Structures are given as C-alpha cells and as structure tokens.
ZADO-650133 format. One record per residue (C-alpha): x, y, z; residue number from 1; residue in three letters. Coordinates in Angstrom, 1 decimal, padded with zeros to 4 digits. Example, Ala and Ser with C-alpha at 12.3 -4.5 7.8 and 13.67 -1.06 7.14 Angstrom:
// ZADO-650133
+--------+--------+--------+-----+-----+
!      X !      Y !      Z !   n ! res !
+--------+--------+--------+-----+-----+
!  012.3 ! -004.5 !  007.8 !   1 ! ALA !
!  013.7 ! -001.1 !  007.1 !   2 ! SER !
+--------+--------+--------+-----+-----+
//
This chain:
// ZADO-650133
+--------+--------+--------+-----+-----+
!      X !      Y !      Z !   n ! res !
+--------+--------+--------+-----+-----+
! -018.4 !  010.5 !  000.2 !   1 ! MET !
! -014.8 !  009.6 !  000.9 !   2 ! PHE !
! -013.1 !  006.5 ! -000.4 !   3 ! ASP !
! -011.2 !  004.8 !  002.6 !   4 ! PRO !
! -008.8 !  003.2 !  000.1 !   5 ! GLY !
! -007.8 !  006.5 ! -001.7 !   6 ! ASP !
! -004.1 !  007.3 ! -000.9 !   7 ! PRO !
! -004.9 !  011.0 ! -001.1 !   8 ! GLY !
! -007.6 !  010.7 !  001.5 !   9 ! PHE !
! -005.4 !  008.5 !  003.7 !  10 ! LEU !
! -002.7 !  011.1 !  003.6 !  11 ! ALA !
! -005.0 !  013.8 !  005.0 !  12 ! ASP !
! -008.6 !  012.8 !  005.6 !  13 ! PRO !
! -009.5 !  015.9 !  007.6 !  14 ! TYR !
! -010.7 !  018.2 !  004.7 !  15 ! PRO !
! -013.2 !  015.4 !  003.7 !  16 ! ALA !
! -014.4 !  015.2 !  007.3 !  17 ! PHE !
! -014.9 !  018.9 !  007.4 !  18 ! ALA !
! -017.0 !  018.8 !  004.3 !  19 ! GLU !
! -019.2 !  016.1 !  005.7 !  20 ! LEU !
! -019.7 !  018.0 !  009.0 !  21 ! ARG !
! -020.8 !  021.0 !  007.0 !  22 ! ALA !
! -023.5 !  018.9 !  005.4 !  23 ! ARG !
! -024.8 !  017.3 !  008.5 !  24 ! GLY !
! -024.0 !  015.4 !  011.7 !  25 ! GLU !
! -024.7 !  011.8 !  010.4 !  26 ! VAL !
! -024.4 !  010.3 !  007.0 !  27 ! HIS !
! -024.9 !  007.0 !  005.3 !  28 ! ARG !
! -021.7 !  005.6 !  003.9 !  29 ! HIS !
! -022.7 !  002.9 !  001.4 !  30 ! GLU !
! -019.1 !  001.8 !  000.8 !  31 ! GLY !
! -018.6 !  001.0 !  004.5 !  32 ! LEU !
! -022.2 ! -000.3 !  004.8 !  33 ! GLY !
! -023.1 !  001.8 !  007.9 !  34 ! LEU !
! -023.9 !  005.3 !  009.0 !  35 ! SER !
! -021.2 !  007.6 !  010.3 !  36 ! ILE !
! -021.5 !  010.3 !  013.0 !  37 ! ALA !
! -019.1 !  013.1 !  012.1 !  38 ! VAL !
! -019.9 !  015.8 !  014.7 !  39 ! SER !
! -018.5 !  015.7 !  018.2 !  40 ! HIS !
! -022.0 !  015.6 !  019.7 !  41 ! ALA !
! -023.3 !  012.9 !  017.4 !  42 ! ALA !
! -020.1 !  010.7 !  017.8 !  43 ! ALA !
! -020.3 !  011.1 !  021.6 !  44 ! SER !
! -024.0 !  010.1 !  021.5 !  45 ! ALA !
! -023.1 !  007.0 !  019.5 !  46 ! VAL !
! -020.4 !  006.0 !  022.0 !  47 ! LEU !
! -022.7 !  006.5 !  025.0 !  48 ! ARG !
! -026.2 !  005.5 !  023.9 !  49 ! HIS !
! -027.2 !  002.3 !  025.7 !  50 ! ARG !
! -029.2 !  001.1 !  022.8 !  51 ! SER !
! -026.1 !  001.1 !  020.6 !  52 ! LEU !
! -023.8 ! -001.7 !  021.7 !  53 ! GLY !
! -020.8 ! -003.7 !  020.7 !  54 ! ARG !
! -022.6 ! -006.8 !  019.3 !  55 ! ILE !
! -020.0 ! -009.3 !  018.1 !  56 ! TRP !
! -020.7 ! -011.2 !  014.9 !  57 ! THR !
! -018.3 ! -014.0 !  014.1 !  58 ! ASP !
! -016.0 ! -013.6 !  011.1 !  59 ! ALA !
! -017.3 ! -015.9 !  008.4 !  60 ! ALA !
! -017.1 ! -018.7 !  007.6 !  61 ! PRO !
! -016.8 ! -019.3 !  011.4 !  62 ! ALA !
! -014.9 ! -022.6 !  011.0 !  63 ! GLU !
! -012.1 ! -020.8 !  009.2 !  64 ! ARG !
! -011.7 ! -018.1 !  011.9 !  65 ! PHE !
! -012.1 ! -020.1 !  015.1 !  66 ! ALA !
! -009.2 ! -018.4 !  017.0 !  67 ! SER !
! -010.0 ! -014.9 !  015.8 !  68 ! PHE !
! -013.6 ! -015.3 !  016.8 !  69 ! ASN !
! -012.7 ! -016.8 !  020.2 !  70 ! MET !
! -010.5 ! -013.9 !  021.1 !  71 ! LEU !
! -013.3 ! -011.4 !  020.2 !  72 ! HIS !
! -016.2 ! -013.4 !  021.6 !  73 ! ARG !
! -014.5 ! -013.4 !  025.0 !  74 ! ASN !
! -013.3 ! -009.8 !  024.9 !  75 ! SER !
! -014.8 ! -007.1 !  027.1 !  76 ! LEU !
! -014.6 ! -004.8 !  024.1 !  77 ! LEU !
! -017.0 ! -006.9 !  022.2 !  78 ! GLU !
! -019.6 ! -007.6 !  024.9 !  79 ! ASN !
! -022.4 ! -005.7 !  026.5 !  80 ! GLU !
! -023.8 ! -006.0 !  030.0 !  81 ! PRO !
! -024.1 ! -008.2 !  031.9 !  82 ! PRO !
! -021.1 ! -010.0 !  030.4 !  83 ! ALA !
! -019.2 ! -006.7 !  029.9 !  84 ! HIS !
! -019.9 ! -005.6 !  033.4 !  85 ! THR !
! -018.4 ! -008.8 !  034.8 !  86 ! ARG !
! -015.4 ! -008.7 !  032.6 !  87 ! LEU !
! -014.6 ! -005.0 !  033.1 !  88 ! ARG !
! -015.0 ! -005.3 !  036.9 !  89 ! ARG !
! -012.4 ! -008.1 !  037.0 !  90 ! LEU !
! -010.0 ! -006.4 !  034.6 !  91 ! VAL !
! -010.4 ! -003.0 !  036.3 !  92 ! SER !
! -009.8 ! -004.6 !  039.6 !  93 ! SER !
! -006.5 ! -006.0 !  038.4 !  94 ! ALA !
! -005.4 ! -002.6 !  037.1 !  95 ! PHE !
! -006.5 ! -001.0 !  040.4 !  96 ! ALA !
! -004.0 ! -003.1 !  042.3 !  97 ! ARG !
! -001.3 ! -000.5 !  041.4 !  98 ! GLY !
! -000.1 ! -002.1 !  038.2 !  99 ! HIS !
! -000.3 !  001.2 !  036.2 ! 100 ! VAL !
!  001.3 !  003.5 !  038.8 ! 101 ! GLU !
!  004.0 !  001.1 !  039.7 ! 102 ! ARG !
!  005.0 !  001.0 !  036.0 ! 103 ! LEU !
!  005.7 !  004.7 !  035.7 ! 104 ! ARG !
!  009.4 !  004.6 !  036.7 ! 105 ! PRO !
!  009.9 !  001.6 !  034.4 ! 106 ! THR !
!  008.1 !  003.3 !  031.5 ! 107 ! VAL !
!  010.2 !  006.4 !  031.9 ! 108 ! GLU !
!  013.4 !  004.4 !  032.1 ! 109 ! ALA !
!  012.5 !  002.4 !  029.0 ! 110 ! LEU !
!  011.7 !  005.6 !  027.1 ! 111 ! ALA !
!  015.0 !  007.1 !  028.1 ! 112 ! THR !
!  016.9 !  004.0 !  027.1 ! 113 ! ARG !
!  015.2 !  003.8 !  023.7 ! 114 ! MET !
!  015.7 !  007.4 !  022.9 ! 115 ! VAL !
!  019.4 !  006.9 !  023.8 ! 116 ! GLY !
!  019.5 !  004.1 !  021.1 ! 117 ! VAL !
!  017.8 !  006.4 !  018.7 ! 118 ! LEU !
!  020.3 !  009.1 !  019.4 ! 119 ! ALA !
!  023.2 !  006.6 !  018.8 ! 120 ! ASP !
!  021.7 !  005.5 !  015.5 ! 121 ! ARG !
!  021.3 !  009.1 !  014.3 ! 122 ! ILE !
!  024.9 !  009.8 !  015.3 ! 123 ! ALA !
!  026.2 !  006.8 !  013.4 ! 124 ! GLU !
!  024.0 !  006.9 !  010.3 ! 125 ! ASP !
!  022.9 !  010.5 !  010.1 ! 126 ! GLY !
!  019.2 !  009.6 !  010.5 ! 127 ! ALA !
!  017.1 !  006.8 !  012.1 ! 128 ! ALA !
!  013.5 !  005.5 !  012.2 ! 129 ! ASP !
!  011.7 !  006.8 !  015.3 ! 130 ! LEU !
!  009.0 !  004.1 !  014.8 ! 131 ! LEU !
!  011.6 !  001.3 !  014.9 ! 132 ! GLU !
!  013.6 !  002.5 !  017.8 ! 133 ! HIS !
!  011.0 !  004.1 !  020.1 ! 134 ! LEU !
!  007.3 !  004.2 !  019.1 ! 135 ! ALA !
!  007.0 !  000.4 !  018.3 ! 136 ! GLN !
!  009.2 ! -001.1 !  021.0 ! 137 ! PRO !
!  008.2 !  001.1 !  024.0 ! 138 ! LEU !
!  004.5 !  000.0 !  024.3 ! 139 ! PRO !
!  005.4 ! -003.6 !  023.7 ! 140 ! VAL !
!  008.1 ! -003.6 !  026.4 ! 141 ! ALA !
!  005.6 ! -001.9 !  028.8 ! 142 ! VAL !
!  002.8 ! -004.5 !  028.1 ! 143 ! ILE !
!  005.3 ! -007.3 !  028.4 ! 144 ! ALA !
!  006.3 ! -005.9 !  031.8 ! 145 ! GLU !
!  002.7 ! -005.6 !  032.8 ! 146 ! LEU !
!  001.8 ! -009.2 !  031.7 ! 147 ! LEU !
!  005.1 ! -010.7 !  032.9 ! 148 ! GLY !
!  006.2 ! -011.7 !  029.4 ! 149 ! ILE !
!  009.9 ! -011.5 !  028.4 ! 150 ! PRO !
!  010.7 ! -008.3 !  026.5 ! 151 ! GLU !
!  012.5 ! -010.3 !  023.8 ! 152 ! ASP !
!  009.1 ! -011.8 !  022.9 ! 153 ! ALA !
!  008.2 ! -008.3 !  021.7 ! 154 ! GLY !
!  008.8 ! -008.8 !  017.9 ! 155 ! PRO !
!  006.5 ! -011.8 !  017.6 ! 156 ! LYS !
!  003.8 ! -010.1 !  019.7 ! 157 ! LEU !
!  004.0 ! -007.1 !  017.4 ! 158 ! VAL !
!  003.7 ! -009.3 !  014.3 ! 159 ! ALA !
!  000.7 ! -011.1 !  015.7 ! 160 ! TRP !
! -001.0 ! -007.8 !  016.7 ! 161 ! SER !
! -000.3 ! -006.2 !  013.3 ! 162 ! ASN !
! -001.8 ! -009.2 !  011.5 ! 163 ! ALA !
! -004.9 ! -009.4 !  013.7 ! 164 ! ILE !
! -005.9 ! -005.7 !  013.6 ! 165 ! VAL !
! -005.9 ! -005.8 !  009.8 ! 166 ! LYS !
! -009.3 ! -007.5 !  010.2 ! 167 ! MET !
! -010.7 ! -004.2 !  011.5 ! 168 ! TYR !
! -010.3 ! -002.6 !  008.1 ! 169 ! GLU !
! -012.9 ! -002.8 !  005.3 ! 170 ! TYR !
! -012.5 ! -004.9 !  002.1 ! 171 ! GLY !
! -009.6 ! -006.9 !  003.4 ! 172 ! LEU !
! -008.1 ! -009.4 !  000.9 ! 173 ! PRO !
! -008.6 ! -013.1 !  001.6 ! 174 ! ALA !
! -004.9 ! -013.7 !  002.2 ! 175 ! GLY !
! -004.7 ! -011.1 !  004.9 ! 176 ! GLN !
! -007.8 ! -012.5 !  006.6 ! 177 ! ARG !
! -006.2 ! -015.9 !  006.8 ! 178 ! GLN !
! -003.0 ! -014.3 !  008.1 ! 179 ! ALA !
! -005.1 ! -012.7 !  010.9 ! 180 ! ALA !
! -006.6 ! -016.1 !  011.9 ! 181 ! GLU !
! -003.1 ! -017.7 !  011.9 ! 182 ! LEU !
! -001.8 ! -014.9 !  014.1 ! 183 ! ALA !
! -004.8 ! -015.2 !  016.4 ! 184 ! ALA !
! -004.2 ! -018.9 !  016.9 ! 185 ! GLY !
! -000.5 ! -018.5 !  017.6 ! 186 ! GLU !
! -001.1 ! -015.6 !  019.9 ! 187 ! PHE !
! -003.7 ! -017.5 !  021.8 ! 188 ! ALA !
! -001.5 ! -020.6 !  022.1 ! 189 ! GLY !
!  001.4 ! -018.5 !  023.4 ! 190 ! TYR !
! -000.8 ! -016.9 !  026.1 ! 191 ! LEU !
! -002.3 ! -020.2 !  027.2 ! 192 ! ARG !
!  001.2 ! -021.4 !  027.9 ! 193 ! GLU !
!  001.9 ! -018.2 !  029.9 ! 194 ! VAL !
! -001.4 ! -018.5 !  031.8 ! 195 ! ALA !
! -000.6 ! -022.1 !  032.7 ! 196 ! ALA !
!  002.8 ! -021.2 !  034.0 ! 197 ! ALA !
!  001.3 ! -018.4 !  036.2 ! 198 ! ARG !
! -001.3 ! -020.8 !  037.5 ! 199 ! ALA !
!  001.5 ! -023.1 !  038.6 ! 200 ! ALA !
!  003.7 ! -020.3 !  039.9 ! 201 ! ARG !
!  001.9 ! -017.0 !  040.5 ! 202 ! PRO !
!  003.7 ! -013.7 !  040.4 ! 203 ! GLY !
!  002.8 ! -010.0 !  040.7 ! 204 ! GLU !
!  002.1 ! -009.6 !  037.0 ! 205 ! ASP !
! -001.3 ! -008.9 !  035.5 ! 206 ! LEU !
! -001.7 ! -012.4 !  034.0 ! 207 ! VAL !
! -001.2 ! -013.9 !  037.5 ! 208 ! SER !
! -004.0 ! -011.7 !  038.8 ! 209 ! HIS !
! -006.3 ! -012.5 !  035.8 ! 210 ! LEU !
! -005.7 ! -016.3 !  036.3 ! 211 ! VAL !
! -006.5 ! -016.0 !  040.0 ! 212 ! ALA !
! -009.8 ! -014.1 !  039.2 ! 213 ! SER !
! -013.2 ! -015.5 !  038.1 ! 214 ! GLU !
! -012.3 ! -015.3 !  034.4 ! 215 ! LEU !
! -012.4 ! -018.4 !  032.3 ! 216 ! THR !
! -009.3 ! -019.6 !  030.5 ! 217 ! GLY !
! -010.6 ! -018.2 !  027.2 ! 218 ! ASP !
! -011.4 ! -014.8 !  028.9 ! 219 ! GLU !
! -007.9 ! -014.6 !  030.4 ! 220 ! VAL !
! -006.3 ! -015.2 !  026.9 ! 221 ! VAL !
! -008.7 ! -012.8 !  025.2 ! 222 ! ALA !
! -008.1 ! -010.1 !  027.8 ! 223 ! THR !
! -004.3 ! -010.3 !  027.6 ! 224 ! ALA !
! -004.5 ! -010.2 !  023.8 ! 225 ! VAL !
! -006.8 ! -007.2 !  023.9 ! 226 ! LEU !
! -004.5 ! -005.3 !  026.3 ! 227 ! LEU !
! -001.6 ! -005.9 !  024.1 ! 228 ! LEU !
! -003.2 ! -005.1 !  020.8 ! 229 ! MET !
! -005.1 ! -002.0 !  022.0 ! 230 ! ALA !
! -002.2 ! -000.8 !  024.1 ! 231 ! GLY !
!  000.4 ! -001.4 !  021.4 ! 232 ! HIS !
! -001.5 ! -000.1 !  018.3 ! 233 ! GLU !
! -002.9 !  003.1 !  019.9 ! 234 ! ALA !
!  000.3 !  004.1 !  021.6 ! 235 ! THR !
!  002.6 !  003.4 !  018.7 ! 236 ! VAL !
!  000.4 !  005.5 !  016.5 ! 237 ! ASN !
!  000.0 !  008.4 !  018.9 ! 238 ! VAL !
!  003.8 !  008.6 !  019.4 ! 239 ! ILE !
!  004.4 !  008.3 !  015.6 ! 240 ! GLY !
!  001.6 !  010.6 !  014.4 ! 241 ! ASN !
!  002.2 !  013.0 !  017.3 ! 242 ! GLY !
!  006.0 !  013.3 !  016.9 ! 243 ! THR !
!  005.5 !  013.8 !  013.1 ! 244 ! HIS !
!  002.9 !  016.6 !  013.9 ! 245 ! ALA !
!  005.3 !  018.3 !  016.3 ! 246 ! LEU !
!  008.2 !  018.2 !  014.0 ! 247 ! LEU !
!  006.2 !  019.7 !  011.1 ! 248 ! THR !
!  004.8 !  022.4 !  013.5 ! 249 ! HIS !
!  008.1 !  023.5 !  014.7 ! 250 ! ARG !
!  006.8 !  026.2 !  017.0 ! 251 ! ASP !
!  004.9 !  023.5 !  019.0 ! 252 ! GLN !
!  008.0 !  021.3 !  019.3 ! 253 ! TRP !
!  010.1 !  024.2 !  020.5 ! 254 ! ASP !
!  007.3 !  025.1 !  023.0 ! 255 ! ARG !
!  007.4 !  021.6 !  024.4 ! 256 ! LEU !
!  011.2 !  021.6 !  024.6 ! 257 ! VAL !
!  011.1 !  024.8 !  026.6 ! 258 ! ALA !
!  008.4 !  023.8 !  029.0 ! 259 ! ASP !
!  008.1 !  020.2 !  030.3 ! 260 ! ALA !
!  005.0 !  021.2 !  032.2 ! 261 ! ALA !
!  003.1 !  021.0 !  028.9 ! 262 ! LEU !
!  003.7 !  017.2 !  028.5 ! 263 ! LEU !
!  000.2 !  016.3 !  029.9 ! 264 ! GLU !
! -001.7 !  018.8 !  027.7 ! 265 ! ALA !
!  000.5 !  017.9 !  024.7 ! 266 ! ALA !
! -000.4 !  014.2 !  025.1 ! 267 ! THR !
! -004.1 !  015.0 !  024.9 ! 268 ! GLU !
! -003.7 !  017.3 !  022.0 ! 269 ! GLU !
! -001.7 !  014.8 !  019.9 ! 270 ! LEU !
! -004.4 !  012.2 !  020.5 ! 271 ! ILE !
! -007.0 !  014.7 !  019.3 ! 272 ! ARG !
! -005.0 !  016.2 !  016.4 ! 273 ! PHE !
! -004.4 !  012.9 !  014.5 ! 274 ! ASP !
! -006.4 !  010.2 !  016.1 ! 275 ! SER !
! -004.8 !  006.7 !  016.0 ! 276 ! PRO !
! -008.3 !  005.1 !  015.8 ! 277 ! LEU !
! -010.5 !  006.8 !  013.2 ! 278 ! GLN !
! -013.7 !  004.9 !  013.5 ! 279 ! LEU !
! -015.5 !  002.8 !  016.2 ! 280 ! PHE !
! -018.6 !  000.8 !  015.4 ! 281 ! GLU !
! -021.9 !  000.2 !  017.3 ! 282 ! ARG !
! -024.9 ! -001.9 !  016.5 ! 283 ! THR !
! -028.5 ! -000.8 !  017.3 ! 284 ! ALA !
! -030.3 ! -003.1 !  019.7 ! 285 ! THR !
! -033.5 ! -001.3 !  019.0 ! 286 ! ARG !
! -034.6 !  001.5 !  016.7 ! 287 ! ASP !
! -032.9 !  004.8 !  017.7 ! 288 ! VAL !
! -032.1 !  008.2 !  016.4 ! 289 ! GLU !
! -028.7 !  010.0 !  016.5 ! 290 ! ILE !
! -028.9 !  013.7 !  015.6 ! 291 ! ALA !
! -032.2 !  013.1 !  013.9 ! 292 ! GLY !
! -030.8 !  010.2 !  011.8 ! 293 ! HIS !
! -032.7 !  006.9 !  012.2 ! 294 ! PRO !
! -030.8 !  003.7 !  012.9 ! 295 ! VAL !
! -032.9 !  000.6 !  012.7 ! 296 ! ALA !
! -032.5 ! -002.3 !  015.1 ! 297 ! GLU !
! -029.6 ! -004.5 !  013.8 ! 298 ! GLY !
! -028.1 ! -001.7 !  011.7 ! 299 ! ASP !
! -024.6 ! -000.4 !  012.4 ! 300 ! LYS !
! -023.5 !  003.2 !  013.0 ! 301 ! ILE !
! -019.9 !  004.4 !  013.7 ! 302 ! ALA !
! -018.4 !  007.3 !  015.6 ! 303 ! ALA !
! -015.9 !  008.9 !  013.1 ! 304 ! LEU !
! -013.5 !  009.9 !  015.8 ! 305 ! LEU !
! -011.1 !  011.7 !  013.4 ! 306 ! GLY !
! -014.0 !  014.0 !  012.3 ! 307 ! ALA !
! -015.3 !  014.5 !  015.9 ! 308 ! ALA !
! -011.8 !  015.6 !  016.9 ! 309 ! ALA !
! -011.8 !  018.5 !  014.4 ! 310 ! ARG !
! -015.3 !  019.8 !  015.2 ! 311 ! ASP !
! -015.1 !  023.6 !  015.5 ! 312 ! PRO !
! -018.2 !  023.6 !  017.7 ! 313 ! ALA !
! -016.1 !  022.0 !  020.4 ! 314 ! VAL !
! -012.4 !  022.8 !  019.5 ! 315 ! PHE !
! -011.6 !  026.4 !  018.5 ! 316 ! PRO !
! -009.3 !  026.5 !  015.5 ! 317 ! ASP !
! -009.5 !  022.7 !  015.3 ! 318 ! PRO !
! -007.0 !  022.3 !  012.5 ! 319 ! ASP !
! -004.4 !  024.1 !  014.6 ! 320 ! THR !
! -002.0 !  022.0 !  016.7 ! 321 ! LEU !
! -002.0 !  023.7 !  020.2 ! 322 ! ASP !
! -000.1 !  021.6 !  022.8 ! 323 ! ILE !
! -001.5 !  023.9 !  025.5 ! 324 ! GLY !
! -005.1 !  023.3 !  024.5 ! 325 ! ARG !
! -007.4 !  023.1 !  027.5 ! 326 ! THR !
! -010.0 !  021.8 !  027.9 ! 327 ! PRO !
! -009.6 !  019.0 !  025.4 ! 328 ! ASN !
! -012.6 !  016.7 !  025.4 ! 329 ! PRO !
! -011.4 !  014.5 !  022.6 ! 330 ! HIS !
! -013.0 !  011.1 !  022.1 ! 331 ! LEU !
! -009.7 !  009.3 !  021.3 ! 332 ! GLY !
! -010.2 !  006.8 !  024.1 ! 333 ! PHE !
! -013.8 !  006.2 !  023.3 ! 334 ! GLY !
! -016.7 !  006.9 !  025.7 ! 335 ! GLY !
! -019.4 !  005.3 !  027.8 ! 336 ! GLY !
! -018.9 !  001.9 !  029.2 ! 337 ! ILE !
! -016.4 !  001.0 !  026.6 ! 338 ! HIS !
! -014.0 !  003.8 !  027.5 ! 339 ! TYR !
! -010.5 !  002.4 !  027.2 ! 340 ! CYS !
! -009.4 !  000.7 !  030.4 ! 341 ! VAL !
! -005.8 !  001.2 !  029.4 ! 342 ! GLY !
! -006.0 !  004.9 !  028.9 ! 343 ! ALA !
! -004.0 !  005.8 !  032.1 ! 344 ! PRO !
! -001.1 !  003.6 !  031.0 ! 345 ! LEU !
! -001.2 !  004.9 !  027.4 ! 346 ! ALA !
! -001.0 !  008.5 !  028.7 ! 347 ! ARG !
!  002.1 !  007.6 !  030.8 ! 348 ! ILE !
!  003.8 !  006.0 !  027.8 ! 349 ! GLU !
!  003.1 !  008.9 !  025.4 ! 350 ! ILE !
!  004.3 !  011.5 !  028.0 ! 351 ! ALA !
!  007.4 !  009.5 !  028.8 ! 352 ! ALA !
!  008.3 !  009.2 !  025.1 ! 353 ! ALA !
!  007.8 !  012.9 !  024.4 ! 354 ! LEU !
!  009.7 !  013.8 !  027.6 ! 355 ! GLY !
!  012.7 !  011.7 !  026.7 ! 356 ! ALA !
!  012.7 !  013.0 !  023.1 ! 357 ! LEU !
!  012.6 !  016.7 !  024.0 ! 358 ! THR !
!  015.1 !  016.3 !  026.8 ! 359 ! THR !
!  017.7 !  014.1 !  025.0 ! 360 ! ARG !
!  017.1 !  015.3 !  021.4 ! 361 ! LEU !
!  015.8 !  018.9 !  021.5 ! 362 ! PRO !
!  017.2 !  019.5 !  018.0 ! 363 ! GLY !
!  015.2 !  016.6 !  016.5 ! 364 ! LEU !
!  013.9 !  017.3 !  013.0 ! 365 ! ARG !
!  012.5 !  015.3 !  010.0 ! 366 ! PRO !
!  015.2 !  013.1 !  008.4 ! 367 ! GLY !
!  013.3 !  012.1 !  005.3 ! 368 ! GLY !
!  009.7 !  011.4 !  004.0 ! 369 ! THR !
!  007.7 !  009.2 !  006.4 ! 370 ! PRO !
!  005.7 !  006.3 !  005.0 ! 371 ! ARG !
!  002.1 !  005.9 !  006.0 ! 372 ! ARG !
!  000.2 !  002.7 !  006.7 ! 373 ! ARG !
! -002.3 !  002.1 !  003.9 ! 374 ! PRO !
! -005.2 !  001.6 !  006.3 ! 375 ! GLU !
! -008.1 !  003.9 !  007.3 ! 376 ! PHE !
! -009.4 !  002.6 !  010.7 ! 377 ! VAL !
! -006.1 !  002.3 !  012.4 ! 378 ! ILE !
! -004.2 !  005.5 !  011.4 ! 379 ! ARG !
! -000.5 !  005.5 !  011.6 ! 380 ! GLY !
!  002.9 !  005.6 !  010.0 ! 381 ! LEU !
!  005.2 !  002.7 !  008.9 ! 382 ! ARG !
!  008.3 !  004.8 !  009.1 ! 383 ! THR !
!  009.3 !  008.1 !  010.6 ! 384 ! LEU !
!  012.9 !  009.0 !  009.7 ! 385 ! PRO !
!  014.4 !  011.7 !  012.0 ! 386 ! VAL !
!  017.7 !  013.4 !  012.4 ! 387 ! THR !
!  019.3 !  016.2 !  014.4 ! 388 ! CYS !
+--------+--------+--------+-----+-----+
//
C-alpha cells in the first residue's frame, strides 16, 4: 500500500494507483484508517451513495479548535440533508443570480493582465514563477470580486486558506494544526466584519446576497470561507499542474496554441490528468457495500479521485494527456449532492488562464525545476518556473 508521505509517491502517485486498481476496486488502507475506492465505478458509487455521507466530526480537543470546527460545522460541504439541502438551495440561488456569467469578462481581463506581468518578469529576469504571477493571484482576485472584498486583501486570504487546508492531510504535526485554528479564527473574524458592512450597506456582491438570505451569521461566514478555500485551492492547482503537464507534453501545448477551440476540452483533461484533489471522504450511515467491499456503519471510505481519473475502463490510454479527449467523465468536481457548486466559475478561470498564456506566450517553456507541495490530499506545486 502506498505511503502518502513518501516523496517518490508524491512526485508521481499514478503507478501505485494503477497497481491497486489491478488488484481490486476497493482496498483497506490502514495508514489512512479508511477504505479507498480506486476504480472509476467504485469512486463514483462512493460519491453518490445516499448511505455514505459527509458526517462532520469536530477536530479534537474541540475547545482548542473552536473556529475551525465552526467553519466546518456550518458548511454545506460537511452537512447532509436536510441541512445540506437548505444550505445548497440558498447558495445555489445566489450563484444563479448571474454572478458567475457576469464575471466572465472580468476573469478574462484579470488573466490577460496577470499573464502580461508574467511576460514582463520573464523579459526582465529570464524566467518567472507562474504560480506567483498567475495561478495563485487569479482565483483569489476572482473570489474577491465575487464576494466584494478588496483585491489587495488577497495575500492574507491565501495565507489563511493555505493554513486551514493543511488540516485535510493525514498525520499533521501539532504546530500546523494550531496554525490552522489561528487562521480559521482570523478568517472568520475578517468575514464577520465584511458581512456586517454588507448588512448595513448591501451591494451586488455575493456576500450581500448571502446576508439577505435565510442563512445564519455563522453560515454566511462558513459559506464565504468555503467558496474561497475550495475555489482558490482547486483552481490554483489545476492551473499549476495543468500548465506543467502541457509544457512537459509539448505536442499538446502546441496543439492548444494552434486551436483555441480546444480550451474547453483541455480544461476538463487537465483536471482529469493530475487531479488537484486526490481523495474525498465519506462516512457510512448504515452498513453498505461498495464493489463488494463491506463498509460498516460509522466507518469511513474515500473516493481516490486520482486513481479513478486514470481508470482504463473509462478513459482509453489514461496515462496519455489528450486535450481533445471527449467524453471526459472525470470526477474532479465530485459527484452526487456534494458536486462542487463553484465548478462553472473554476472552468471559466482555468480556460481564461490557458487562453491568455497560449495567446500572449505561445513559446512558453519550463524555466527550471518546479517544487511540489509535500501534501497528498491537496495535490499541487509550490513553484513553477517558466521562460520563453
């Protein structure tokens, strides 16, 4: 069984996933303390089975993680019906008011501006970090626009998000757990101030709509934090992982440069090829079976999304990057009632970033060795040096 802390595994987990799929669809991973579904069919079943839910358990000791637990206890991601139904209805309603589509020109303008900065840095220094100048700031700027938060607040929002999501990894040191709680408290405090300001003077931003809905104060804060963390972490890593994949599969980069009509299909393929979220947990609310594997009530099972994305039963030549791949039924945005509510916005951001890069910097190429984040669940890069 794979070791999620092994640097060799983190560099390329997909051979280990292929070996597991060859041995069966579901396995017990004692190190993670849960079962893992590695085939596309089994992972999809885990995501959609109504007796496998997102059952939140407070980080312990609860008194030391009050803010972290509050954010998750009130999140639509960590609730099941009827609470999830109510929360998702209100959040989806806010998105349906045209927030996402009205942002498309803004997203494209932001991507174009940031790629311009990246190009200037390359011209001045010979190489530049694509994560620093595009992948990280773009989704933060977009979410800030959506929520009505100043763009210059981006760096502290990113720092809070990065600290909090560390808690989703396994075997996290005590110091990082406390850093996550501190970040959660500061993030929640900041958004309470934003929500109070919108209550006094509403605008057309999403926070104003959430404040005016039936959500409680804690739910407004938790929803805003979820949108930023999920939107930022996933999009950063798709742009980073995806650009790295394109630049190391030069035929696919050149193909995209030559044909902008492939942007939509390329976005889906990059999400599939190197999934930014590798694992998503569920808890059994009664005894169930997934692909013949028993899961007792109260036990956890996870969809191993990275393994499902390379299943040859669903994806021909799954280890081949093919930006024209259709159909592409990847599970990168989840499935069932917890399907990512921000998926349409993420797709717009990724396509905008790729479009701006291939238009402004068609000769882009690796400018050094990228550094990978040392985490398993959230898969991404720390740096991606590029040049022309």
